[in-house]
C-alpha positions in Angstrom: -249.0 76.7 69.3 -250.5 76.8 65.8 -253.7 78.9 65.5 -255.7 76.6 63.3 -259.2 77.6 64.5 -259.3 80.4 61.9 -258.4 78.0 59.2 -261.3 75.7 59.8 -264.1 76.7 57.4 -266.7 74.1 58.1 -269.4 73.2 60.6 -267.3 71.7 63.5 -270.4 70.0 64.8 -270.5 67.8 61.6 -266.8 67.1 61.3 -264.0 66.7 63.8 -261.6 69.7 63.9 -258.5 67.5 63.5 -259.9 66.2 60.2 -260.2 69.7 58.8 -256.7 70.6 59.9 -255.3 67.9 57.7 -257.6 68.9 54.9 -256.4 72.5 55.1 -252.8 71.6 55.2 -253.3 69.4 52.1 -255.2 72.2 50.3 -252.4 74.7 50.9 -249.7 72.2 49.9 -251.5 71.0 46.8 -252.2 74.6 45.6 -248.6 75.6 46.2 -247.3 72.6 44.2 -249.8 73.1 41.3 -249.3 76.8 41.1 -245.5 76.4 41.1 -245.7 73.9 38.2 -248.2 75.9 36.3 -246.2 79.1 36.7 -243.1 77.3 35.4 -244.8 75.9 32.3 -247.2 78.9 31.6 -245.5 81.9 33.3 -247.9 84.5 31.8 -251.2 82.7 32.6 -253.1 83.8 35.7 -254.3 81.1 38.1 -257.6 80.9 40.0 -257.2 78.9 43.2 -259.3 78.4 46.3 -256.7 79.3 49.0 -254.7 82.4 49.9 -251.7 82.7 52.1 -253.1 85.3 54.5 -253.2 83.0 57.5 -249.7 81.6 56.7 -248.2 85.1 57.0 -249.2 85.3 60.7 -246.3 84.6 63.1 -248.5 82.3 65.2 -248.8 80.0 62.1 -245.0 79.8 61.5 -244.9 76.1 62.4 -247.8 75.4 60.1 -246.1 77.2 57.2 -242.9 75.2 57.7 -244.8 71.9 57.8 -246.6 72.9 54.5 -243.2 73.9 53.0 -241.8 70.5 53.8 -244.8 68.8 52.0 -244.5 71.1 49.0 -240.8 70.4 48.7 -241.4 66.7 48.8 -243.8 67.1 45.9 -241.4 69.4 43.9 -238.3 67.3 44.4 -239.9 63.9 43.6 -238.5 62.0 40.7 -239.8 63.0 37.3 -242.3 60.6 35.7 -241.4 59.2 32.2 -244.0 61.3 30.4 -242.9 64.6 32.0 -240.6 66.9 30.1 -237.4 67.7 31.8 -238.1 71.5 31.7 -241.3 70.9 33.7 -239.5 69.0 36.4 -239.0 72.1 38.6 -237.5 71.5 42.0 -235.7 68.2 41.3 -233.2 68.5 44.1 -234.3 72.1 44.7 -236.3 73.3 47.7 -238.4 76.5 47.7 -238.5 78.7 50.8 -241.6 79.4 53.0 -241.9 82.8 51.3 -242.0 81.1 47.9 -244.6 78.7 49.1 -246.8 81.6 50.3 -246.2 83.4 46.9 -247.1 80.3 45.0 -250.4 79.9 47.0 -251.2 83.6 46.3 -250.7 83.1 42.6 -254.1 81.6 42.7 -255.7 84.9 43.6 -256.7 85.9 40.1 -260.3 87.0 40.1 -261.1 85.8 36.6 -261.9 87.5 33.3 -262.9 86.9 29.7 -259.5 87.3 27.9 -256.6 85.0 27.5 -255.8 81.7 29.1 -256.3 81.0 32.8 -255.6 77.9 34.9 -258.1 76.9 37.6 -257.0 74.9 40.6 
């Protein structure tokens, strides 16, 4: 069973728990896709994101990680849009592993600073 209780960061009296489970999955997947794309196009730029993959490294959340990986790979392997450059179209026909998904999420752990470029998710 997936331990999602620790992933819920809201007042459960205001919002149903199942709603926040979906939101959290979406947050993880979106950050992994965006961080993967940003890292491909701007490999030297740090990324500030909201999520980290700490909970996804726990064995009890293995099923959750695999579900998120499936969603990420759907996003990364979708057909390129006409305005997208071919070199930006990472993952066309190429899936990334659960470990790579966690690494992509953790790319958003940059604490900020006042030099250089930074991407904010």
